[in-house]
C-alpha positions in Angstrom: 93.2 84.3 96.5 96.9 85.0 96.1 97.8 88.4 96.9 99.8 88.8 93.5 96.3 88.6 91.8 95.3 91.9 93.4 98.8 93.8 92.2 99.8 95.4 89.0 102.0 93.4 86.8 105.2 94.9 87.7 104.4 94.8 91.5 103.1 91.1 91.3 106.4 90.1 89.4 108.4 91.8 92.4 106.4 90.2 94.9 107.0 86.8 93.4 110.8 87.2 93.3 110.6 88.5 96.9 108.4 85.6 98.1 110.8 83.2 96.6 113.8 84.7 98.2 111.8 84.7 101.7 111.9 81.0 101.3 115.5 80.9 100.0 117.1 83.7 101.6 120.4 83.0 99.5 120.0 81.8 96.1 121.9 81.9 92.7 120.3 84.2 90.0 120.0 81.4 87.7 117.9 79.5 90.1 115.5 82.5 90.6 115.3 83.0 86.9 114.4 79.5 86.4 111.9 79.4 89.3 110.3 82.8 88.2 110.5 82.5 84.5 111.9 86.2 84.3 114.9 87.3 82.3 118.1 88.4 83.9 117.3 92.1 83.0 113.8 91.8 84.4 114.9 90.1 87.5 117.7 92.8 88.2 115.1 95.6 87.5 112.6 94.0 90.0 115.4 93.9 92.7 116.3 97.4 92.1 112.6 98.5 92.4 112.0 96.3 95.5 115.1 98.0 97.2 113.8 101.4 96.3 110.3 100.5 97.6 111.7 99.5 101.0 113.8 102.7 101.4 110.9 105.0 100.4 108.5 103.4 103.0 111.3 103.0 105.6 111.1 99.0 105.7 114.3 97.2 106.8 114.5 95.1 103.8 117.1 94.8 101.1 118.4 92.3 98.3 122.0 92.0 97.4 123.3 90.8 94.0 126.8 89.9 94.0 128.9 87.2 91.9 125.5 86.0 90.4 124.1 85.1 93.8 121.3 86.9 95.5 120.8 87.3 99.4 117.9 88.7 101.0 118.1 90.7 104.3 115.3 91.5 106.7 115.4 93.4 109.7 114.3 91.7 113.0 111.3 94.1 113.5 110.0 94.0 109.9 106.7 92.2 109.8 105.5 90.2 106.8 102.4 92.3 106.7 104.6 95.5 106.2 106.3 93.9 103.4 103.3 92.8 101.6 101.7 96.2 101.8 104.6 97.6 99.7 103.3 96.1 96.7 99.6 97.3 97.0 99.8 101.1 96.9 99.2 101.1 93.2 97.0 98.2 93.0 93.7 99.0 91.2 91.9 95.9 92.6 93.0 96.4 96.2 92.1 100.1 95.8 88.6 99.1 94.6 88.1 96.6 97.5 89.2 99.0 100.0 86.8 101.7 98.5 83.9 99.3 98.8 84.5 98.5 102.4 84.3 102.2 103.5 81.6 103.5 100.9 79.5 100.5 100.4 78.9 101.5 96.7 80.3 103.4 93.9 79.5 105.0 90.5 81.8 103.6 87.8 82.5 106.9 86.3 83.4 108.5 89.6 85.5 105.7 90.8 87.4 105.5 87.4 88.0 109.1 87.7 89.4 108.8 91.3 91.6 105.9 90.3 92.6 107.8 87.1 91.7 104.7 84.8 89.0 104.3 82.1 85.6 102.7 82.8 86.7 99.9 80.5 89.8 99.3 82.6 87.7 99.5 85.8 85.3 96.9 84.5 88.1 94.4 83.6 89.4 94.7 87.1 86.1 94.0 88.6 85.2 91.1 86.4 85.5 87.8 88.3 87.3 89.6 91.0 85.8 87.7 94.0 84.0 84.8 92.4 86.1 82.2 94.3 84.5 83.5 97.6 81.0 83.6 96.3 81.0 87.4 96.2 80.4 89.7 93.2 80.5 93.3 92.4 77.4 94.3 90.8 76.1 97.8 89.9 79.0 99.2 92.2 78.0 97.2 95.1 79.2 93.8 96.9 76.8 91.1 96.6 77.0 87.9 98.7 76.4 86.8 102.1 77.2 89.4 104.7 79.3 87.0 106.9 81.3 85.9 103.8 82.0 89.5 102.7 83.3 90.3 106.3 85.4 87.3 106.5 87.0 88.1 103.2 88.1 91.4 104.3 89.3 90.0 107.7 91.6 87.8 105.8 92.7 90.3 103.4 93.4 93.1 105.9 95.2 90.5 108.3 97.7 89.9 105.5 98.3 93.5 104.4 97.4 95.9 107.2 100.6 97.8 108.3 101.9 98.0 111.7 100.7 101.5 111.7 97.3 100.6 110.7 97.2 98.1 113.5 98.5 100.5 116.0 96.0 103.3 115.2 93.1 101.0 115.5 94.2 99.5 119.0 94.7 103.1 120.3 91.1 103.9 119.8 89.0 104.1 122.8 86.4 102.0 121.8 88.9 99.1 121.0 90.6 99.5 124.2 87.2 99.2 125.9 86.2 96.2 124.0 89.7 94.4 124.9 88.9 95.3 128.6 85.3 93.8 128.4 86.2 90.6 126.6 89.2 90.1 129.1 86.9 90.3 131.9 84.5 88.0 130.5 87.2 85.5 129.7 89.0 86.0 133.0 92.3 86.0 131.3 94.6 88.5 129.4 94.5 88.4 125.6 97.6 87.8 123.7 98.9 90.7 121.2 97.7 88.4 118.3 94.2 88.2 120.0 94.1 91.8 120.4 95.0 92.6 116.9 92.3 90.0 115.6 89.8 91.6 117.8 90.5 95.1 116.6 90.4 94.2 112.9 87.1 92.3 113.2 85.5 95.2 115.2 86.8 97.6 112.6 85.5 95.6 109.7 82.0 95.0 111.3 81.7 98.5 112.3 
């Protein structure tokens, strides 16, 4: 699943622009327009929205537009997951998936009310959402092999959990204990990446 598929239209467009600039940190406005298919007006609007998001969420990232040239600046401590998370706050599909992980099921009218959308809109967002993973949402519940559901969430959150999410999870006493036990069993220290993966997998399976 491409993350943009979970986003709302505007956020998906912004994410596409930013993803392109992450691969080409300096590019002409014409090239970005050609690559994304966006008009100059849409592209400049998206750039402004991206910069505003970064400021609002205190993420060290900015896009400069000067003399028909675009350049991307990213702080040395800014993680890819922090950047990706910027575009999911208002994403209905992501909110549905997040809700299901922690509540296991939902009533359509209640969730639609909570997300401030109609039941018809909720149904459209759910339709075919997870079909590529052999998972579906039926009667307000996830249907599919348990290991597949857990692995899906592991892959999703690994991409979009913010640094604050990771740190909060790693500071839990039970996570610290699990790290100590696993290191004793392995006879070696886990790397930071391995600790993060362990913490996330434990969080999901819990």
